[in-house]
N, C-alpha and C positions, 0 to 999 in steps of 0.2 A: 959848608958844614955837611958832613957825610950823612947818609941815611940812618946809620946806626946811632950816630951822635944825636940826630933829630929825635929818634925813637926814645933814646935814653933821657933826653931833656923833657920830652912829653910825659914820660912815666914818672920822672923825678919831681916835676912840678905839679903833678896831679896825683897825690897819694891815694885818693879815693879810687881812682881807676886801677892803680897798681894793686892795692890791697884787695879790692873786690874781685879782680881777675884771679889773684892768687887763691882767694877763698873758693872761687868756682872750680879752679883746677883741683883743689883738695876734695871737693865733693865728687868730681868725676873720678878721682883716683880711689875713692872709697869702694867703688865697684870691684876693683882688683884686690881689695882687702890686703893691702901691703902692710898694714898695722892693725892690731886689735884696738878696741876703743880705749882701754886704760893707758896704753903707751902713747896713743895719739894725744890724749888729754895732758899727760905728763910732759910730753915734748912741747906742746903749745904753751903751757904754763911756764916752763923753764925758759923758753925763748922770749916770752913776753916780759918776764922778770929781768932777764939779762939785758934786754935792749936799752933801757935807760942808763945802765952802768957803762955800757960800751959807747954810748953816744959821744961822751967827751973825748974819747980816744980816737974813734973812727966812726964818722957818720955812715960810711958805706957798710961797715960791719953791723952797725945798729939797724940800718935798713934791711940788711939780709936777715937779721934776727926777727924783725917784724914780719918779713915775708914767710919765714919758717913758722912763726906763731899763727899767721892767718891761714897758711896751708894746713897746719895741724888742726885748726879750728874747723875748716871746711871738711877735712877728713873725718873728724869726730861727728860733725853734723850729718854727713852722709851715712856713717856707720849707725848712728842713732836712728835715722830714718829707716834703715834696713832691718834694725832689730825691733820688730813689731811684736808685742805680746799676742798671745792667742793659742799657745800650745794646749791650754786646757780644753779647747774645743776640737782639737785635731782628731780625737778618737771618734767624734760624732759626724765627721764628714761623710756624706752619702746617706745620712739618716734624717728623718723628720725630727726637728727639735723646736722648742719654744724659747725664744730670746726675749728678754725684757730689758729695755734700756731707754736712753734719752736720744731724741732726734737732735743731733749735734751740729748739723749743717742745714742750709736751706734745702727743702725738697726739690727734686728735679722732675717735673711733670713731663710726660711724653703723651703722644696721641692715644695710646692704649694702656699705658702703665705709668707708675710713679716710682721713683727711686728715693729711698731714705737712707741716710747714714745713721746707724744706730750704735750708740756707745754703751756697751754693757761692761761696766767695771773698767778693766784695762784693755778690753777687746773692742774693736770697731768692726762692724759688718755692714755691707751694702745690702739693703733689703729691697727686693723687686716685687711689686704687688700690682695686680691689674687695677685699672681705674674703677672706682666705685663711687657711691654717693657721698662718702666721707673723705675729706682731705685733711691731713694733719699738718702741723706747723712745727717750726723750729722751737725747741724747748718742751715739746710734748713727751710724756712718758708712754711708751707703746709696748704691747705684748704681741709678738709676731710668731706664728707657727708656719714652718715651711721646711723645704729641703735644703740642708746646709751643704754648700759646695765650695770648692776653691776655684779661683778664676782659671780658665783654660789657657795653657801656655801657647805662645805663637807657633803656628804650624809651619811657617816658611821663614827662611833667613831674611832678615830685614823687615819683617812684619812688625806692626805696632805691638809692643810688649805690654799688654793690658795688666797682667799680674804685677809687673814692676811699677806701673803707673798707680795702681791701687795701693801697693805697698808703701810708696812714697807719701801717700795720703794717710798712712797708718791703718789701712784696711787689708785684712788677710782673708776674709771669708765673704761669700755671697749667699744670702738666704732667699730662696725662691718661694714666695707665697703664692699659692695656687688660686685663692679666692679672696675678695676684699673682706669677707667675714672673718678670715683668719688673722686679721690685723685689727687690734682695738686699742683705744686710748685708756690708760689706767690712771692718769693724773698729769700734773704739771711739775716739771723738774726745774732745776736751777739753769739759768741762761743769761747771756749778756743782754741787759735791758736795752742798750743802744742798738745792737744788732736786731733784736726782736722788733723794736719800733720801726727800724728801717725796712725789715721784711714785711711788716704789716702795711707800711706805706706802699711797698712794691705790689702787694696783693690788691690794694685799693686801686692803684693805677691800672693794673691788669684787668680788674673788674670794670673799670670805666671803658677800656677798649672793648671788652666783651659785650657791654650793654649798648654801645653806640656804633658798633661796626658789625658787618657780617662775619661769621666765624673764620673764614679764610683770611680776611684782612686783619681781624683782631689778632690771629695767631702770628701774622707777619709783623705787626706793630710790636707785639710783645717780644718777638725775637730781636727786632732792630733797636728798641729802646731799652728793654730790660734784660736782654740776653736769654730769654726763655724760648729756646728753639724747638723744644720737644713736640709742640703741637702743630708745627708747620708741615703741611702735606708734602710727601716725598716728591711729587711732581713739581711743586713750586720750588723746592730746594734744588732739584735737578735743573730747572730752567735758569735759576740764578747761577748755578755752576757753569752751565753752557754759555751764558752771556758774560761770564767773568766778573760778576758783581756779588758773589756770595760773601765777600768780606764784610758787606754791610750788616750781616747777621752776627758777626763776631764783635761783641762789645769790647771796644779798645780805645786807643787814643783818639780815633776819629770821632767817636761818640762823646768822649769827654770834651773834645773841642766844640762840638755842637751845643752841649749843655752849657759850657762856660761862655760860649758866644751869646747864647740867649740871656744868660745872667748879665753879661756886659751890656747888652742892649737895654735891659731893664735898668741897670745901674746908671747908664748914660742918661736915660730919661729922668731918673731921680737926681742927677747931678751930684753923685756921691763923691766926696773927697777921696784921696788916694788910700788912706789907712782904712776907712770903712769899706771901700771897694775891695781891698786886699783881704780883710777879715771875712767879708761876705763870700768872696771867691773860695777861700779855704773851707768854709762851712759847706758850700755847694759841692766842692770836690769830695769832702768826707761823706756827705749824705749820698751822693750818687754812687760812690764806691761801695758803700754798705748796701744800698738798694739793689745793686747788680750782683750782690753776693761776694764782694771783694775778690773778684777774679784777678789773676796775676796781671793780664794786660792792662786792666783798669787801674790796679794799684800802681804799676810802673808809670802809667801816664799821669796819674794824680800826683805822685811824688815828684816827677820831673816838672810838672806844671806848677806845683806849689813852690818848689825851689826857685823856679824862674820868676814867679810872681814875687817871692820874697826878696830876691835880688833887685827887682824893679822897685818894690816899695821902699827898700833901704837905700836905693841909689847906688847899688854895687854892680860890678861887672858880672854878666851872666856867662857861665861856663857850662855848655851842654854836656861835654864828656863827663865832668864830675857829677852833674845831675843824673845822667844816665847810669853811672856807676853806683851811686847811692840807691837809685831805684832798683837796680839789679840786685844789689846787696840785700835790700828789703825782701825781694822776691825769693832769694836763695834761703832766707831764714824761715820761710813758711813751712 
């Protein structure tokens, strides 16, 4: 069998891999803006509707129609991510303004400052404030006064495109708050109760580290276990980089494996049967994913692990390319 035949068989027998890859290509193509959003949506809908009708005549053409549908879906997803509202604040860039909105993501604490994502109607802004005595949480309503800016474009070719990164998260502006007193809580807004509970649990675990360890060690543990790297001293992070082990600070599949390994050790001690062990493992994966802020590497690892455990629990064959494709598909929809 030739190499091309092997590749074709691999893609044909693993539709999740093929369709997820096509979806990703569509997202990448959105940067070139080869189509506007309405035509992309129309193309995807037409191809998706046509695929079942073509299936009886030609499976190859039906598969091609599905590929077109998923490519158009990825293209539309990318265009929607780039089309971020916020023109109403464009005239105020460079001026001091007061924004009132909801803390819509877990705060990102650093050694000397905290970052909040503030959702104000259809607009999302990244609020940077110096650390003070008060720390706010996901779901709080805040009023922040500061200098409204747009993220600085990369100065050199190949440099990390920070504005594009924020834009993919739906953030167009940065509000620089000069003093902690310029940020105050005005109430409690609507929030996901499950995510709020998970973040409260994360704060409790972080507090345990702070009360039982010296500050430097507590900061390191919060980075390794919870993904909170902001308080780690620069010299400590530099030492980890020099020794080649800085990856331990990036919460990912490695950490998911540690947590799940601990749960399996507990479950073995309790002699849990297969089904309760599987259900408990899924609950542990969901909880740890939420506690760490549902970061993409953790979500991918949790989805792949959950699918693998599901196949094990059902006595089915485990196919890691399909699990990886579904995990990647979940990440691309964020």
